[in-house]
C-alpha positions in Angstrom: 20.2 -10.1 2.8 21.1 -11.5 -0.6 22.1 -8.5 -2.7 22.0 -10.4 -6.0 18.4 -11.6 -5.2 17.3 -8.1 -4.4 18.7 -6.8 -7.7 17.0 -9.6 -9.7 13.7 -8.8 -7.9 14.0 -5.2 -8.9 14.9 -6.1 -12.6 11.9 -8.4 -12.7 9.6 -5.7 -11.5 10.8 -3.3 -14.2 9.9 -6.0 -16.8 6.5 -6.2 -15.3 5.9 -2.5 -15.7 6.9 -2.7 -19.3 4.7 -5.7 -20.0 1.7 -4.3 -18.2 1.9 -1.0 -20.0 1.2 -2.7 -23.3 -0.8 -5.7 -22.1 -4.6 -5.8 -22.8 -6.4 -8.6 -20.9 -8.8 -11.0 -22.6 -12.5 -10.5 -21.8 -12.3 -13.3 -19.3 -9.7 -11.4 -17.4 -11.7 -8.2 -17.1 -11.1 -7.2 -13.5 -14.2 -5.3 -12.6 -16.9 -3.1 -14.1 -15.9 -0.4 -11.6 -12.1 -0.3 -12.0 -11.2 0.2 -15.7 -8.2 -1.4 -17.3 -7.0 2.1 -18.4 -7.0 3.3 -14.8 -5.0 0.2 -13.8 -2.4 1.1 -16.4 -2.3 4.6 -15.0 -1.7 3.2 -11.5 0.9 0.7 -12.7 2.9 3.6 -14.2 2.7 5.4 -10.9 0.0 7.9 -11.7 -1.4 9.6 -8.7 0.5 7.3 -6.4 3.9 8.6 -7.4 4.0 11.5 -4.9 6.4 12.7 -2.3 4.8 10.9 0.6 5.5 7.3 -0.6 8.6 5.7 -1.9 12.0 4.6 -0.7 13.5 6.0 2.5 16.8 6.5 0.8 19.9 8.7 1.2 22.8 8.3 3.6 20.6 8.3 6.6 17.7 6.3 5.2 16.7 2.8 6.2 16.1 1.6 2.7 12.5 0.6 3.4 10.0 1.5 0.7 6.8 2.9 2.1 4.0 1.9 -0.3 1.0 2.4 1.9 0.1 4.3 4.0 2.3 7.1 2.8 4.3 9.5 5.0 1.8 11.9 6.6 -1.2 10.3 4.7 -4.8 10.6 5.8 -6.5 7.2 6.1 -10.2 6.5 6.5 -10.1 2.9 7.7 -9.4 2.2 11.4 -7.4 -1.0 10.5 -5.1 -0.1 7.6 -3.3 -2.6 5.4 0.5 -1.9 5.6 2.4 -2.4 2.3 6.2 -2.2 2.5 9.2 -3.3 0.4 12.7 -4.0 1.6 14.8 -6.5 3.6 12.2 -6.2 6.4 12.3 -7.3 10.0 9.4 -5.7 11.8 7.1 -2.7 12.1 5.7 -0.8 15.1 3.0 1.8 15.7 3.3 4.7 18.1 0.9 7.4 19.2 2.6 10.5 18.0 5.5 11.6 20.3 5.1 8.5 22.6 8.4 6.7 23.3 7.0 3.2 23.4 5.1 1.5 20.7 1.6 0.2 21.4 1.7 -2.4 18.6 4.5 -4.4 17.0 4.6 -7.3 14.6 7.3 -9.2 12.6 7.2 -8.8 8.8 7.6 -11.7 6.3 8.3 -10.3 2.9 7.8 -12.4 -0.2 10.3 -13.2 -2.9 10.1 -9.7 -4.3 10.7 -8.3 -0.7 7.1 -7.0 -0.4 5.3 -7.4 2.9 1.5 -7.1 3.1 0.6 -6.8 6.8 -2.8 -6.0 8.2 -2.8 -3.8 11.2 -4.5 -6.1 13.7 -4.3 -4.2 17.0 -7.1 -2.4 18.7 -9.0 -0.2 16.1 -7.2 3.2 15.6 -9.0 6.3 16.7 -10.5 8.9 14.3 -8.7 12.2 14.5 -5.5 10.7 16.0 -2.0 11.0 14.5 0.0 7.8 14.7 3.6 7.0 13.7 4.9 3.8 12.0 8.6 2.8 12.4 10.1 -0.1 10.4 13.1 -2.2 11.1 15.2 -3.5 8.2 18.4 -5.5 7.7 21.4 -3.6 6.3 23.8 -5.3 3.9 26.1 -6.2 6.7 23.3 -7.8 8.7 22.8 -4.9 11.1 19.2 -4.0 12.1 18.4 -0.5 11.0 15.4 1.5 12.3 13.6 3.9 9.9 12.5 7.3 11.0 8.9 7.5 12.1 6.3 7.9 9.4 3.2 9.7 10.6 -0.3 8.9 9.4 -3.6 10.4 10.5 -7.0 8.7 10.8 -9.7 10.9 9.3 -11.5 12.6 12.1 -15.1 12.2 13.0 -17.4 14.6 11.1 -19.4 15.1 8.0 -16.8 13.9 5.5 -16.1 10.7 7.4 -19.9 10.0 7.9 -20.6 10.6 4.2 -17.9 8.1 3.1 -19.4 5.5 5.5 -22.9 6.2 4.0 -21.7 6.0 0.4 -19.7 2.9 1.1 -22.7 1.2 2.7 -24.7 2.0 -0.5 -21.9 0.5 -2.7 -21.8 -2.6 -0.6 -25.6 -3.0 -0.9 -25.3 -2.7 -4.7 -22.5 -5.2 -4.8 -24.5 -7.7 -2.8 -27.1 -7.8 -5.7 -24.4 -9.0 -8.1 -22.7 -12.4 -8.3 -19.2 -11.1 -7.7 -16.1 -12.8 -6.4 -13.8 -11.4 -3.7 -11.5 -9.8 -6.2 -14.2 -7.9 -8.0 -15.6 -6.6 -4.8 -12.2 -5.5 -3.6 -11.6 -3.7 -6.9 -14.9 -1.9 -6.7 -14.0 -0.6 -3.3 -10.6 0.4 -4.5 -12.2 2.5 -7.2 -14.5 4.0 -4.5 -11.6 5.3 -2.5 -9.6 6.4 -5.5 -12.5 8.6 -6.5 -12.2 10.2 -3.0 -8.4 10.7 -3.2 -8.0 8.2 -0.3 -5.1 6.4 -1.9 -4.0 4.4 1.1 -7.5 3.0 1.5 -7.6 2.2 -2.2 -4.3 0.4 -2.1 -5.4 -1.5 0.9 -8.3 -3.0 -1.1 -6.1 -3.7 -4.1 -3.6 -5.6 -2.0 -6.2 -7.3 0.2 -7.0 -10.1 -2.2 -5.2 -13.3 -1.0 -5.2 -15.2 -4.3 -5.1 -12.5 -7.0 -5.7 -13.2 -10.7 -2.7 -13.0 -13.0 -3.7 -9.5 -14.1 -4.1 -8.2 -10.6 -0.9 -9.8 -9.5 1.0 -8.1 -12.3 -0.6 -4.8 -11.6 0.2 -4.9 -7.9 3.9 -5.7 -8.7 4.0 -2.9 -11.2 2.5 -0.4 -8.7 5.1 -1.3 -6.1 7.9 -0.9 -8.7 6.6 2.5 -9.8 6.4 3.7 -6.2 9.7 2.2 -5.0 11.7 3.6 -8.0 11.6 7.0 -6.3 12.9 8.3 -3.0 10.5 10.0 -0.6 11.1 13.7 0.1 13.4 14.2 3.0 14.0 17.4 5.0 17.6 18.5 5.4 
C-alpha cells in the first residue's frame, strides 16, 4: 500500500465534501425528480448514513476496512446486495452465520480512492437468513489482515417484504412511462428505499450506475468520505 497515496485520496475526499455542500447544479444537472438536491447534500454530509453500523473498522484490533454498505448488522431487502467498501482491499467472503467455511468469495479491485463496488453475484441470498461478511485487507507492512465478521440479515418473508415488492413494482411501472436514463431510474429507486429506511438498498442503487454524471460522482465520493471519517462502534 502506498501510504502517501492513501492520505492524498482522503484529503481529496474532504475537499469534495466541502465543495458539494455549497454546490448547486445547473438545471441540466438535475439528478431526478424523485431524489432532491437538498436530500443529496444531507447524504453527502453523512445524514442518516452516519450511524454506528457503518464506518471504519478501526482501533488496535481493527482491519482498517471501511464498511460503507451493507452496514454491520443491517437489514437488507435485496437478495443480491451491492457491496461498497473502502481500504487497501484484497478480497471479501460471505458465510452463513457461524459456519467456518465461506460459501462465496471474490477478489476486490478498489479504484484510485480505494473504493471497491462489488456486486454479490453468488446464488441469491435467502430471506430471513443471517449472513456474515469478512474482508481481507493489506496492512502497511504488506501483511494480509482479516476483518472481524460483519453480520447482515435479509428481510424475512412476510407482509413488509411483500408490500415493498408491490410498491417497487408500481414505481417501476411509473418509471417505464417516462423517458428516463439509467441514472435517473437508479436515483428514483434509491429514494424509494431511503423512504423505507433501507439504507443499504438505497446505497446499492446510488452506487450501481456504471458511468455516473459529475454531480452523482461527487456525491458518491462525499458519502464515502462522510461514512469513513468515523469508526464503527466496537464492543470491548
